[in-house]
C-alpha angles and dihedrals in degrees: 000000000000089000093054090043088055091050092050093049091050094047091051090049090051091049092051092053091050093052093046091051090071092059118030132178126237090271094054097254137103112283103251114236092358128129120228131210135207120201133187109208129188133198124230113252131197116258114274094010138073092231136008134227128304131338096126130350119224117177108317097332125087118209134196102176124052142124121213118198126327102278094099099039125097125180115192123196122217129184104248092208104056094011094236121145115252097185139271136301110256137193094040122194123185122202130191130051128305097254099034112127091218121045139168127231128188131192149150118273118220123257127283094035100117116124091004132122105234136189115222113201115191125200121185137177096011102112094050085059090056096260117147102211120223097236107209114235121226111287095019113142117247092220090056100039096048089069092054107066106082135161137209121226090226135213095296123058119250086232115167085232097056091102094213107158116216096018104108132176114281113247136184140182143156145205139185125230141162115242102227100175144319095305140021095053108141142163145162128244121192107199126219130201114250092219139054121241122223125203123193113188133177110216121245112270093020112140093204124087134195109244095181142004138190138157118252123210096354119144119236096217131080140178112254086217131051111258124219111234096031111264140156129208110280092220126062142112128249126275094220093109095039112047104047125138120201132147124057111041121243101236138178112325093004128113142192125218132194144149134250134188111249114285136202120242113281097005097098137050138166118244113206130176108213119202132201135172110276131190115323109336096336127116125221117217124194128175117237125189120207123197127205097253144100103277095185093054094032087227127169117279121282130245101241101231135188121261092028136111123221112197125189122190115200119200137167110271106196143001094236095113090248120107112256124161130204109209121200117186129200129187120202130178117221107247121228116225110251111253121222108226097192096128137085 
């Protein structure tokens, strides 16, 4: 009996060491009396593809969504009962490869979480975009705090072609779990992008091209976290002097992609200058305004929401010699890669 008891005690000790190996404190040991958490996280991907076009190019692949290291990741912990902040997950360790669409992150939960249902709110890639996060103090209510972190679009467009290595799309997500003990606490967080994406495409065979493009009436601020009900910051300057495409024309079969902060219905439009060959060697330029709405159904204007692709297809409408554009609009939600939850 004593022999079996010894074996059991040794086995439990080894299990404890293995569990603590995932999350170490600054001194390299298991945090005494601390609860750890393991989270599966997933990146949003474009519909029909494992990744979409152009945040950073590595080899032959182009990526929009990635997290590198833990320097720009924060996971805040709120009591799911009264909504008060209990602290932040520390000692973060991220596993998987830089461009995987599913990753795993482990960390140490704050004190006084045992037996409680907690909300974990993860924010990634904000500080590298110059966002000073509004860190919630202990006791701060989640409902109040989530309205405070905002970002400014900045003086340079978040264009998919800006080529800025290391500045990735800000993403956030959350989950609720009950802390049952020091170990074995796990959850799953699907991440959503904090900004919408706009795609302007000229149809194949169209003899018009887009000579210039800019947003009209769009605000340059956004909430870091999704608001319920949908809302955008009341303050904010116009994007007219920020998002402005000039230079190489967007011709038949080509497209332009860019990002915006979220926008309220009717407040934003895209101002294009369409060009077509004129008499002789001249070029005729005509301004065209595109609203965020379903042109085929003639419906009301959209809310321009985060984690959504707004695609506009421009095509020649008639052969009268006058510029006329048929606009078809498509709205796509980024899909989140399904997470396998076959772990304890």
